[in-house]
LOMITOR-510317 format. One line per field, with one value per atom (N, C-alpha, C, O): residue in one letter; x, y, z; residue number from 1; atom name. Coordinates in nm, 2 decimals, padded with zeros to 4 digits. Example, Ala and Ser with C-alpha at 12.3 -4.5 7.8 and 13.67 -1.06 7.14 Angstrom:
<recs>
aa	c(A; A; A; A; S; S; S; S)
x	c(01.32; 01.23; 01.32; 01.42; 01.28; 01.37; 01.29; 01.34)
y	c(-00.57; -00.45; -00.33; -00.33; -00.22; -00.11; 00.00; 00.11)
z	c(00.78; 00.78; 00.78; 00.85; 00.71; 00.71; 00.79; 00.80)
i	c(1; 1; 1; 1; 2; 2; 2; 2)
at	c(N; CA; C; O; N; CA; C; O)
</recs>
This chain:
<recs>
aa	c(X; X; X; X; X; X; X; X; X; X; X; X; X; X; X; X; X; X; X; X; X; X; X; X; X; X; X; X; X; X; X; X; X; X; X; X; X; X; X; X; X; X; X; X; X; X; X; X; X; X; X; X; X; X; X; X; X; X; X; X; X; X; X; X; X; X; X; X; X; X; X; X; X; X; X; X; X; X; X; X; X; X; X; X; X; X; X; X; X; X; X; X; X; X; X; X; X; X; X; X; X; X; X; X; X; X; X; X; X; X; X; X; X; X; X; X; X; X; X; X; X; X; X; X; X; X; X; X; X; X; X; X; X; X; X; X; X; X; X; X; X; X; X; X; X; X; X; X; X; X; X; X; X; X; X; X; X; X; X; X; X; X; X; X; X; X; X; X; X; X; X; X; X; X; X; X; X; X; X; X; X; X; X; X; X; X; X; X; X; X; X; X; X; X; X; X; X; X; X; X; X; X; X; X; X; X; X; X; X; X; X; X; X; X; X; X; X; X; X; X; X; X; X; X; X; X; X; X; X; X; X; X; X; X; X; X; X; X; X; X; X; X; X; X; X; X; X; X; X; X; X; X; X; X; X; X; X; X; X; X; X; X; X; X; X; X; X; X; X; X; X; X; X; X; X; X; X; X; X; X; X; X; X; X; X; X; X; X; X; X; X; X; X; X; X; X; X; X; X; X)
x	c(01.99; 02.05; 01.95; 01.84; 02.01; 01.93; 01.86; 01.91; 01.74; 01.66; 01.70; 01.69; 01.74; 01.77; 01.63; 01.53; 01.64; 01.52; 01.46; 01.37; 01.51; 01.47; 01.59; 01.70; 01.58; 01.69; 01.73; 01.64; 01.85; 01.91; 01.98; 02.05; 01.98; 02.05; 02.20; 02.23; 02.29; 02.43; 02.48; 02.41; 02.61; 02.67; 02.78; 02.86; 02.79; 02.89; 02.97; 02.92; 03.11; 03.19; 03.18; 03.16; 03.19; 03.19; 03.33; 03.40; 03.36; 03.48; 03.47; 03.36; 03.58; 03.59; 03.51; 03.45; 03.50; 03.42; 03.52; 03.47; 03.64; 03.74; 03.75; 03.85; 03.65; 03.64; 03.58; 03.52; 03.59; 03.52; 03.37; 03.32; 03.30; 03.16; 03.10; 03.15; 02.99; 02.92; 02.78; 02.71; 02.73; 02.59; 02.51; 02.56; 02.40; 02.32; 02.25; 02.19; 02.25; 02.18; 02.11; 02.14; 02.01; 01.94; 02.01; 02.00; 02.07; 02.14; 02.07; 02.00; 02.10; 02.03; 02.13; 02.24; 02.10; 02.18; 02.19; 02.09; 02.30; 02.31; 02.35; 02.40; 02.33; 02.34; 02.48; 02.49; 02.59; 02.72; 02.76; 02.88; 02.67; 02.70; 02.74; 02.76; 02.75; 02.78; 02.65; 02.54; 02.67; 02.55; 02.57; 02.68; 02.46; 02.46; 02.42; 02.31; 02.50; 02.47; 02.36; 02.34; 02.29; 02.19; 02.25; 02.37; 02.16; 02.21; 02.27; 02.37; 02.21; 02.25; 02.27; 02.18; 02.39; 02.41; 02.34; 02.32; 02.32; 02.28; 02.38; 02.50; 02.33; 02.42; 02.54; 02.64; 02.53; 02.64; 02.73; 02.81; 02.72; 02.81; 02.89; 02.84; 03.01; 03.09; 03.11; 03.18; 03.06; 03.07; 03.21; 03.27; 03.25; 03.38; 03.38; 03.48; 03.26; 03.24; 03.14; 03.05; 03.16; 03.07; 02.93; 02.91; 02.83; 02.69; 02.68; 02.75; 02.59; 02.57; 02.68; 02.68; 02.79; 02.90; 02.85; 02.75; 02.92; 02.90; 03.01; 03.12; 02.96; 03.06; 03.03; 02.92; 03.14; 03.13; 03.13; 03.19; 03.06; 03.05; 03.10; 03.12; 03.14; 03.18; 03.10; 03.06; 03.08; 03.01; 03.11; 03.22; 03.06; 03.14; 03.05; 02.93; 03.11; 03.04; 03.05; 03.16; 02.94; 02.94; 02.85; 02.79; 02.83; 02.74; 02.59; 02.52; 02.55; 02.42; 02.41; 02.31; 02.52; 02.53; 02.61; 02.69; 02.59; 02.66; 02.59; 02.47; 02.66; 02.60; 02.69; 02.81; 02.63; 02.71; 02.77; 02.70; 02.90; 02.97; 03.03; 03.10; 03.01; 03.07; 03.23; 03.28; 03.29; 03.43; 03.53; 03.64; 03.48; 03.57; 03.48; 03.37; 03.54; 03.47; 03.46; 03.55; 03.35; 03.33; 03.34; 03.32; 03.39; 03.41; 03.27; 03.27)
y	c(-07.56; -07.46; -07.46; -07.50; -07.41; -07.41; -07.28; -07.18; -07.29; -07.17; -07.10; -07.16; -06.98; -06.90; -06.89; -06.86; -06.91; -06.90; -07.04; -07.05; -07.14; -07.28; -07.35; -07.29; -07.47; -07.55; -07.66; -07.71; -07.70; -07.81; -07.91; -07.86; -08.03; -08.13; -08.13; -08.15; -08.11; -08.12; -08.21; -08.23; -08.25; -08.34; -08.26; -08.19; -08.27; -08.20; -08.31; -08.40; -08.30; -08.39; -08.37; -08.26; -08.49; -08.49; -08.51; -08.58; -08.44; -08.46; -08.56; -08.58; -08.61; -08.70; -08.83; -08.88; -08.88; -09.00; -09.13; -09.24; -09.11; -09.22; -09.26; -09.32; -09.24; -09.27; -09.15; -09.07; -09.15; -09.04; -09.06; -09.16; -08.96; -08.97; -08.84; -08.73; -08.84; -08.72; -08.72; -08.83; -08.61; -08.59; -08.51; -08.40; -08.56; -08.48; -08.37; -08.40; -08.25; -08.14; -08.06; -08.07; -07.98; -07.89; -07.75; -07.69; -07.71; -07.58; -07.49; -07.53; -07.36; -07.26; -07.21; -07.16; -07.23; -07.18; -07.03; -06.96; -06.97; -06.83; -06.79; -06.87; -06.67; -06.62; -06.65; -06.67; -06.65; -06.67; -06.81; -06.84; -06.91; -07.05; -07.12; -07.24; -07.04; -07.09; -07.15; -07.12; -07.22; -07.27; -07.22; -07.23; -07.19; -07.15; -07.27; -07.32; -07.32; -07.43; -07.40; -07.28; -07.50; -07.47; -07.42; -07.42; -07.37; -07.31; -07.41; -07.38; -07.52; -07.61; -07.76; -07.82; -07.81; -07.95; -08.03; -07.97; -08.16; -08.24; -08.23; -08.21; -08.24; -08.22; -08.32; -08.28; -08.43; -08.53; -08.52; -08.62; -08.42; -08.41; -08.28; -08.18; -08.29; -08.17; -08.17; -08.26; -08.07; -08.05; -08.00; -07.93; -08.03; -07.98; -07.83; -07.76; -07.77; -07.63; -07.58; -07.66; -07.47; -07.41; -07.39; -07.36; -07.41; -07.38; -07.24; -07.15; -07.22; -07.10; -07.05; -06.94; -07.14; -07.10; -07.10; -07.17; -07.03; -07.03; -07.13; -07.11; -07.22; -07.32; -07.34; -07.32; -07.38; -07.42; -07.57; -07.63; -07.63; -07.77; -07.82; -07.75; -07.95; -08.02; -08.15; -08.21; -08.20; -08.33; -08.44; -08.44; -08.54; -08.66; -08.78; -08.77; -08.90; -09.02; -09.08; -09.12; -09.09; -09.15; -09.27; -09.31; -09.32; -09.44; -09.41; -09.50; -09.28; -09.24; -09.21; -09.16; -09.23; -09.19; -09.06; -09.03; -08.99; -08.86; -08.75; -08.73; -08.69; -08.59; -08.46; -08.47; -08.35; -08.23; -08.24; -08.27; -08.22; -08.23; -08.09; -08.03; -08.04; -07.91; -07.93; -08.02; -07.85; -07.88; -07.77; -07.80; -07.65; -07.54; -07.42; -07.41; -07.35; -07.23; -07.12; -07.10; -07.06; -06.95; -06.81; -06.81; -06.71; -06.58; -06.52; -06.41)
z	c(15.73; 15.83; 15.95; 15.95; 16.06; 16.19; 16.20; 16.16; 16.27; 16.29; 16.42; 16.53; 16.42; 16.54; 16.61; 16.55; 16.74; 16.83; 16.85; 16.94; 16.79; 16.81; 16.87; 16.88; 16.91; 16.97; 16.87; 16.79; 16.88; 16.80; 16.89; 16.98; 16.86; 16.94; 16.90; 16.78; 17.00; 16.97; 17.09; 17.19; 17.07; 17.18; 17.24; 17.18; 17.38; 17.45; 17.53; 17.59; 17.52; 17.59; 17.74; 17.79; 17.81; 17.96; 18.02; 17.96; 18.13; 18.19; 18.31; 18.35; 18.35; 18.47; 18.45; 18.55; 18.33; 18.31; 18.29; 18.30; 18.28; 18.26; 18.11; 18.07; 18.03; 17.89; 17.82; 17.88; 17.69; 17.61; 17.61; 17.57; 17.67; 17.67; 17.63; 17.66; 17.55; 17.51; 17.56; 17.56; 17.59; 17.63; 17.52; 17.48; 17.48; 17.39; 17.47; 17.57; 17.41; 17.48; 17.37; 17.25; 17.41; 17.32; 17.33; 17.43; 17.22; 17.22; 17.12; 17.03; 17.15; 17.06; 16.95; 16.99; 16.83; 16.72; 16.72; 16.75; 16.68; 16.67; 16.53; 16.45; 16.49; 16.35; 16.29; 16.17; 16.37; 16.32; 16.31; 16.28; 16.33; 16.32; 16.45; 16.46; 16.56; 16.69; 16.75; 16.71; 16.86; 16.94; 17.09; 17.14; 17.15; 17.29; 17.37; 17.35; 17.46; 17.55; 17.65; 17.68; 17.70; 17.80; 17.93; 17.95; 18.02; 18.14; 18.24; 18.30; 18.26; 18.37; 18.32; 18.27; 18.34; 18.32; 18.44; 18.54; 18.42; 18.53; 18.65; 18.62; 18.77; 18.89; 18.89; 18.95; 18.83; 18.84; 18.72; 18.70; 18.64; 18.52; 18.52; 18.57; 18.46; 18.43; 18.28; 18.23; 18.22; 18.07; 18.03; 18.11; 17.91; 17.86; 17.85; 17.86; 17.82; 17.81; 17.92; 17.95; 17.97; 18.08; 18.03; 17.91; 18.11; 18.08; 18.02; 18.06; 17.92; 17.85; 17.76; 17.71; 17.75; 17.66; 17.52; 17.48; 17.43; 17.29; 17.23; 17.26; 17.15; 17.10; 16.95; 16.90; 16.88; 16.74; 16.74; 16.82; 16.64; 16.63; 16.50; 16.41; 16.51; 16.38; 16.38; 16.48; 16.26; 16.24; 16.27; 16.23; 16.35; 16.39; 16.38; 16.40; 16.35; 16.35; 16.49; 16.53; 16.57; 16.70; 16.70; 16.60; 16.82; 16.84; 16.79; 16.76; 16.79; 16.75; 16.60; 16.55; 16.53; 16.39; 16.37; 16.46; 16.26; 16.24; 16.31; 16.29; 16.40; 16.49; 16.50; 16.47; 16.55; 16.58; 16.71; 16.81; 16.72; 16.85; 16.88; 16.79; 17.00; 17.04; 17.04; 17.11; 16.95; 16.92; 16.98; 17.02; 16.99; 17.04; 17.08; 17.04; 17.17; 17.23; 17.12; 17.04; 17.11; 17.02; 17.10; 17.22; 17.03; 17.10; 17.14; 17.20)
i	c(1; 1; 1; 1; 2; 2; 2; 2; 3; 3; 3; 3; 4; 4; 4; 4; 5; 5; 5; 5; 6; 6; 6; 6; 7; 7; 7; 7; 8; 8; 8; 8; 9; 9; 9; 9; 10; 10; 10; 10; 11; 11; 11; 11; 12; 12; 12; 12; 13; 13; 13; 13; 14; 14; 14; 14; 15; 15; 15; 15; 16; 16; 16; 16; 17; 17; 17; 17; 18; 18; 18; 18; 19; 19; 19; 19; 20; 20; 20; 20; 21; 21; 21; 21; 22; 22; 22; 22; 23; 23; 23; 23; 24; 24; 24; 24; 25; 25; 25; 25; 26; 26; 26; 26; 27; 27; 27; 27; 28; 28; 28; 28; 29; 29; 29; 29; 30; 30; 30; 30; 31; 31; 31; 31; 32; 32; 32; 32; 33; 33; 33; 33; 34; 34; 34; 34; 35; 35; 35; 35; 36; 36; 36; 36; 37; 37; 37; 37; 38; 38; 38; 38; 39; 39; 39; 39; 40; 40; 40; 40; 41; 41; 41; 41; 42; 42; 42; 42; 43; 43; 43; 43; 44; 44; 44; 44; 45; 45; 45; 45; 46; 46; 46; 46; 47; 47; 47; 47; 48; 48; 48; 48; 49; 49; 49; 49; 50; 50; 50; 50; 51; 51; 51; 51; 52; 52; 52; 52; 53; 53; 53; 53; 54; 54; 54; 54; 55; 55; 55; 55; 56; 56; 56; 56; 57; 57; 57; 57; 58; 58; 58; 58; 59; 59; 59; 59; 60; 60; 60; 60; 61; 61; 61; 61; 62; 62; 62; 62; 63; 63; 63; 63; 64; 64; 64; 64; 65; 65; 65; 65; 66; 66; 66; 66; 67; 67; 67; 67; 68; 68; 68; 68; 69; 69; 69; 69; 70; 70; 70; 70; 71; 71; 71; 71; 72; 72; 72; 72; 73; 73; 73; 73; 74; 74; 74; 74; 75; 75; 75; 75)
at	c(N; CA; C; O; N; CA; C; O; N; CA; C; O; N; CA; C; O; N; CA; C; O; N; CA; C; O; N; CA; C; O; N; CA; C; O; N; CA; C; O; N; CA; C; O; N; CA; C; O; N; CA; C; O; N; CA; C; O; N; CA; C; O; N; CA; C; O; N; CA; C; O; N; CA; C; O; N; CA; C; O; N; CA; C; O; N; CA; C; O; N; CA; C; O; N; CA; C; O; N; CA; C; O; N; CA; C; O; N; CA; C; O; N; CA; C; O; N; CA; C; O; N; CA; C; O; N; CA; C; O; N; CA; C; O; N; CA; C; O; N; CA; C; O; N; CA; C; O; N; CA; C; O; N; CA; C; O; N; CA; C; O; N; CA; C; O; N; CA; C; O; N; CA; C; O; N; CA; C; O; N; CA; C; O; N; CA; C; O; N; CA; C; O; N; CA; C; O; N; CA; C; O; N; CA; C; O; N; CA; C; O; N; CA; C; O; N; CA; C; O; N; CA; C; O; N; CA; C; O; N; CA; C; O; N; CA; C; O; N; CA; C; O; N; CA; C; O; N; CA; C; O; N; CA; C; O; N; CA; C; O; N; CA; C; O; N; CA; C; O; N; CA; C; O; N; CA; C; O; N; CA; C; O; N; CA; C; O; N; CA; C; O; N; CA; C; O; N; CA; C; O; N; CA; C; O; N; CA; C; O; N; CA; C; O; N; CA; C; O; N; CA; C; O; N; CA; C; O; N; CA; C; O; N; CA; C; O)
</recs>
């Protein structure tokens, strides 16, 4: 399980890339199983979820192996 107060690497989908692309980010786990995204994406990227959003993740097999991917917005 993830430690609240620490960060965990998750992947966030990028928009406007022409193909499916994910960016690894350091997100903060929360007690209910959601993750809080970082404050600012790089200037040249648009994330699928807004900065500081709470998201739920699911495990997916990507080019980096089995990773957590931000899947849906959390309340």
